[in-house]
Each structure stands twice: as C-alpha cells, then as structure tokens.
N, C-alpha and C positions, 0 to 999 in steps of 0.2 A: 256551434259551426254548423257549415252549409252542405249540405251532402255532396258527396263526391262519385265524378263521373271519370271512368278509367278509360285514358287514349293513350295508344300507342305513336311513338316519335320518333323521327328518325334524326339523330343529331351527328357531326362530324367525329372524327375521331378523338380530337382536338376538345371538344366540347364534354365528349364521353371522359375521358380524362377529368380532364376540369371537375366535372361530377364527381365520381369516383374519389377526386381528393381531398374535396370540401366535406364526403362522411367519411372519409379516413382519416383528415385530421378534428375530426369530430366537432366542426362548424355546423354542420346540418344529420340530423338522424337518418335520414335518409335522400336517395337520389329525388324523390320525388318533392319534398321539402324543398330541396335546391332549386326545382324548377318551382315550383310555389314564389319560393322568395324573387328569383328572377322575373319571373311575369308580375307581383307585384312594383318592383324596380321599375318595371317597362311600364304599365301602368302610371305608376305616378309622372313619368318622364315624359308619357305622351298627354296626360295632363295638363302637366307646367309649360310642355309646348302651344297647346292650344289657350293656355292662359299667354301666352307671351304673344301669337299669333293675333288675340281678342286686343291686348293692348296697343300691339304697333298697327292694327287696323284704327281703332280707335284715333291712337294720335294723328293717323294719316289725315283719316276723315275731318278732325277738327282744324289741323292744316289746312286743308283746301275749305274750310269752310271760314278761316280766317278775314274778315274785311280787312282787314289792315291792307297798306298796299303794297305791293311787291316790287321788292330793289331786282335792277338786272343785274348780269355778273359783273357787269362795270362799276356798277354803284356799291357793290358789294366788296370789290376790290379795291375802287377809291377808297371807302371807307377803314379797310383792314388797313390799309397802311396810312393811312391819317393814324390811326389808334397804334400802330407800330410806330412812326414818327414819334408821337406822344411819350410813349413808355421808354424807346431807346434816350429820348430826352431826359427824362425823369432818373433814368439811371447813370448817366453824365453828371448832373448836380449832384447825387447824392454821393460822386466818389472824390470830388472835390473836396 
C-alpha cells in the first residue's frame, strides 16, 4: 500500500452525516475509508469523462475531414420526407 499523508478537510453537515452513517452501518471501517472510496470513484468518473471527450473529439475530427459532399438542410429534409413517404406506403400495403 502507498504511504499515507494526513489531511484535514471540511465537509458539509450532510456529508459528515453520510460518512458517519457509512461507518456506523458497517459499510466502511473508518471515515478515511469512506473518503478514499469516494475519491477513487471520482477518479474513475474523471477518467471516463476524459475518454468520452476524446471519443467525441475524434468523431468530430473524422466528420470534419470526411470528403463526402455535405447536404444542405433542405436536401436532408427532402430525403427524410421521401423516406417517410416510402415507409408510410409500406405500412399501408401490409395492412391490406
């Protein structure tokens, strides 16, 4: 185990109550264990957030570098309307 460094922190009354409850109900052996678990969860959350941001940035970059022609809003709308009309027509045929 890593060597420990003692810190003093100030928490809200609600946080202090939660820490005490977790120790009292046996979930953790000490307030320090509760804080360490919370910090590990925070660290995992930060890492996952960084991974999501990196993934989004990669997708945006790939999209911006895509050489296929861009469609205008009107072209997208027209394609969607044609698709909806075709899809709607299929449903009418299947009901007959």
